[in-house]
C-alpha positions in Angstrom: 76.7 166.1 81.8 77.6 169.4 83.5 74.9 169.0 86.1 76.0 165.4 86.7 79.6 166.5 87.2 78.5 169.2 89.7 76.5 166.6 91.7 79.5 164.3 91.9 81.8 167.1 92.9 79.4 168.2 95.7 79.0 164.6 97.0 82.8 164.2 97.0 83.3 167.4 98.9 80.7 166.4 101.4 82.4 163.1 102.1 85.8 164.7 102.4 84.6 167.5 104.8 83.0 165.3 107.4 85.0 165.4 110.7 87.9 167.3 109.1 89.3 170.8 109.6 88.2 173.2 106.9 90.8 173.4 104.1 91.3 175.6 101.1 90.8 173.4 98.0 92.3 174.7 94.7 90.6 174.5 91.4 93.4 172.3 89.9 92.2 169.2 88.1 93.8 166.3 86.3 91.7 165.3 83.3 92.4 162.2 81.2 90.3 160.7 78.5 90.6 157.4 76.6 88.5 155.5 74.1 88.6 151.8 75.1 87.7 149.1 72.5 85.4 147.2 74.8 81.7 147.3 75.6 80.4 149.6 78.3 79.5 146.5 80.4 83.1 145.2 80.2 84.7 148.6 81.0 82.4 149.1 84.0 83.3 145.6 85.2 87.0 146.4 84.9 86.7 149.5 87.2 84.2 148.3 89.8 85.0 144.6 90.6 87.9 142.8 92.2 88.9 140.7 89.2 88.3 143.6 86.8 90.6 145.9 88.6 93.3 143.2 89.0 93.3 142.9 85.2 95.0 146.3 84.7 95.3 148.2 88.0 97.6 147.1 90.9 98.5 143.7 92.2 95.4 143.1 94.4 92.5 145.1 95.8 89.6 145.3 98.2 86.5 146.9 96.7 83.0 147.2 98.1 80.7 148.8 95.5 78.6 150.9 97.8 78.9 154.4 99.2 81.6 154.5 101.8 82.7 151.0 100.8 86.4 150.2 100.6 88.3 151.1 97.4 91.8 149.9 98.2 94.3 149.0 95.5 97.6 147.4 96.5 100.7 148.0 94.5 103.6 147.3 96.9 102.7 143.9 98.4 106.0 143.6 100.3 105.5 146.8 102.2 103.9 146.9 105.7 100.1 147.1 105.9 99.1 150.7 105.5 101.9 151.4 103.0 100.8 149.0 100.2 98.6 151.4 98.2 95.3 153.2 98.6 94.5 151.9 102.0 91.7 153.8 103.7 90.2 155.1 100.4 86.4 154.8 99.9 83.8 154.6 97.2 82.1 158.0 97.3 79.3 157.6 94.9 78.3 155.9 91.6 75.6 155.6 89.0 75.9 152.2 87.3 77.6 152.5 83.9 77.5 156.3 84.1 80.1 157.3 86.7 82.2 156.0 89.6 83.8 158.3 92.3 86.3 157.4 95.0 88.7 159.0 97.4 92.4 158.8 96.7 95.6 159.2 98.7 99.3 159.8 97.9 101.8 157.0 97.4 104.0 156.1 100.4 107.0 158.1 99.0 105.1 161.3 99.6 105.0 160.7 103.3 103.8 164.2 104.5 100.9 164.3 102.1 99.9 160.7 102.7 99.7 161.3 106.4 97.5 164.3 105.9 93.8 164.1 107.0 92.8 165.2 103.5 92.3 162.9 100.6 91.8 163.9 97.0 89.1 162.2 94.9 88.7 160.8 91.5 85.6 160.7 89.2 85.6 158.2 86.3 82.8 158.8 83.8 81.7 156.2 81.2 80.0 156.8 77.8 79.2 154.1 75.2 80.3 155.2 71.7 79.3 151.9 70.1 78.7 148.3 71.2 82.4 147.7 71.4 83.8 151.2 72.2 83.6 153.1 75.4 84.9 156.6 76.3 86.4 157.1 79.7 86.9 160.5 81.3 88.9 160.5 84.5 89.0 163.6 86.6 91.2 163.9 89.7 90.2 166.8 92.0 90.4 168.0 95.6 94.0 169.4 95.5 95.4 171.5 98.3 98.0 174.2 97.7 101.7 173.9 98.6 104.9 172.5 97.3 104.4 169.0 98.7 100.9 168.8 97.1 102.3 170.1 93.8 104.8 167.2 93.7 101.9 164.7 94.2 99.9 166.5 91.5 102.8 166.2 89.0 103.2 162.5 89.9 99.6 161.7 89.1 99.7 163.7 85.8 101.9 160.8 84.6 100.5 158.0 86.8 97.0 158.2 85.4 98.3 158.0 81.9 100.1 154.8 82.9 96.9 153.4 84.4 94.8 154.1 81.3 97.6 152.9 79.0 97.6 149.6 81.0 93.8 149.4 80.5 94.2 150.0 76.7 97.0 147.3 76.5 95.0 144.8 78.5 91.9 145.5 76.3 94.0 145.0 73.1 95.3 141.7 74.4 91.9 140.5 75.3 90.5 141.5 71.9 93.3 139.6 70.2 92.6 136.5 72.2 88.9 136.8 71.5 89.5 137.2 67.8 91.9 134.3 67.5 90.0 131.8 69.8 86.9 130.0 68.6 83.8 129.7 70.7 81.4 127.0 69.5 82.9 124.7 66.9 80.0 122.3 66.4 77.2 120.3 68.0 78.5 118.0 70.7 75.3 116.4 71.7 71.5 116.4 71.7 69.9 115.3 75.0 66.2 115.1 75.5 63.7 113.6 78.0 61.3 110.8 77.0 58.9 108.3 78.7 60.9 105.2 78.0 64.5 105.6 76.9 65.1 101.9 76.3 62.1 101.5 74.1 62.9 104.7 72.2 66.5 103.7 71.5 65.2 100.3 70.2 62.8 102.1 67.9 65.5 104.3 66.4 67.7 101.3 66.1 65.0 99.3 64.2 63.6 102.0 62.0 66.4 104.5 61.4 69.5 102.3 61.8 70.9 103.9 65.0 73.6 101.8 66.5 72.4 102.4 70.1 74.1 101.6 73.4 73.6 102.5 77.0 73.9 106.2 76.4 72.2 106.4 73.0 74.4 106.6 69.9 77.4 108.6 68.8 77.7 110.1 65.3 81.2 110.1 63.8 82.3 112.7 61.3 85.4 114.3 60.0 86.6 117.8 61.1 86.4 120.4 58.4 89.8 122.0 59.3 91.6 118.6 59.2 89.8 115.7 57.5 92.3 113.2 59.1 90.7 114.0 62.5 87.5 112.5 63.7 84.7 114.4 65.6 81.7 113.1 67.5 78.2 114.1 68.3 76.2 112.3 71.0 72.5 111.5 70.8 71.0 110.6 74.2 67.4 110.1 75.4 66.9 110.6 79.2 64.2 109.5 81.5 61.5 112.1 82.3 62.6 112.1 85.9 66.2 113.2 85.2 67.5 116.2 87.1 70.4 116.6 84.7 68.8 119.4 82.8 68.1 121.4 85.9 67.6 124.2 86.8 66.1 124.5 83.3 62.5 123.1 83.1 62.9 122.3 79.4 62.7 118.7 78.1 66.0 119.1 76.1 69.6 120.2 76.5 72.1 121.0 73.8 75.8 120.2 74.1 78.2 122.4 72.1 81.8 121.6 71.2 84.2 124.4 72.1 87.9 125.1 72.2 89.9 126.6 75.2 87.0 126.0 77.6 88.7 127.7 80.6 89.5 130.8 78.6 85.9 130.8 77.2 84.4 130.6 80.7 86.4 133.6 81.9 85.2 135.5 78.8 81.6 134.5 79.4 81.8 135.7 83.0 82.9 139.1 81.8 80.0 139.2 79.4 77.6 138.5 82.3 76.7 134.9 81.3 75.5 132.7 84.1 77.9 129.8 84.8 75.9 127.0 86.4 78.8 125.0 87.8 82.5 124.5 87.7 84.6 122.9 85.0 84.9 119.2 85.3 87.7 117.2 83.5 87.5 113.6 82.3 89.7 111.5 80.1 87.5 112.5 77.1 87.2 116.2 77.7 86.3 119.2 79.9 82.7 120.1 80.6 80.8 123.0 82.1 77.1 124.2 82.1 75.8 127.7 81.4 72.3 129.2 81.3 71.1 131.0 78.2 69.0 134.1 78.1 65.7 132.1 78.2 66.8 129.9 81.1 67.9 126.9 79.1 70.8 124.8 80.5 73.6 124.4 77.9 76.5 122.1 78.1 79.9 123.1 76.7 82.4 120.4 75.9 86.1 120.7 75.1 86.4 117.4 73.5 89.4 115.0 73.6 88.2 113.0 70.6 90.8 110.3 70.5 89.9 109.3 74.1 86.1 109.7 73.5 86.3 107.2 70.7 87.6 104.6 73.1 84.8 104.8 75.6 81.6 105.6 73.6 79.1 102.8 73.3 77.1 102.6 70.1 78.7 104.3 67.1 76.7 105.4 64.1 78.7 106.4 61.0 
């Protein structure tokens, strides 16, 4: 880790020194550490993406994850352009899920330092402690000497605590939501391809008692958490030529019943799950499609059961 830190430090100095007058940099550092109760993937996403940063750091941002790419976080949206936040700051270097380094300027209230040609820089290091815990080590370097610079140094001693506290609070809130919200609550449907859907539906009707209609049959059941409420599972054969299962090449597609679909989709995005389309809303529920780890298309359904009961054709109890 020591060699890694020296490498980051050297790269940062190199970027800061290009085209600038030689300045005497002190050995002062601000070092902050936190253990965040999130996976390494999630914490990396929070620091290096537009949506991730917005979740805990500033009102808006522009970030380009590449060397010399923009790393601008805006805090004062009513201020004139150039005085809203870290305008002009850049990504210096990064190693995915290991460290992230960026240049940093002073807030607008420190006018003399902010107008200086010199910028400090920040290194954020990431280390997985467990699957759901990540240690962050934030080091703020590149400080010049002088009273004005000392004032900015003192400001950031507290400011970085606030930033990391915001990250911890946001993480705790996300964890609480994740723990209290359900993901899949049951099977919503079984869809599969066949040579002759009409003939197949007739066979199941004759031999297994399926009450089939245009779309197959719907199985009615009672919900475990409240037996007064009905639930439904759809069984539907499709023609071999259907494109509904695409981009998957499989001959089947599962539909899973979920709660809070919009919230779930945002959570799945953070977890790196491929979302195949946008949420569509009908009288009988909300739908979206995702792709699982083997390329299978999966349909998620936030069911409005009272409305679904009105429109389904062919009910098997």
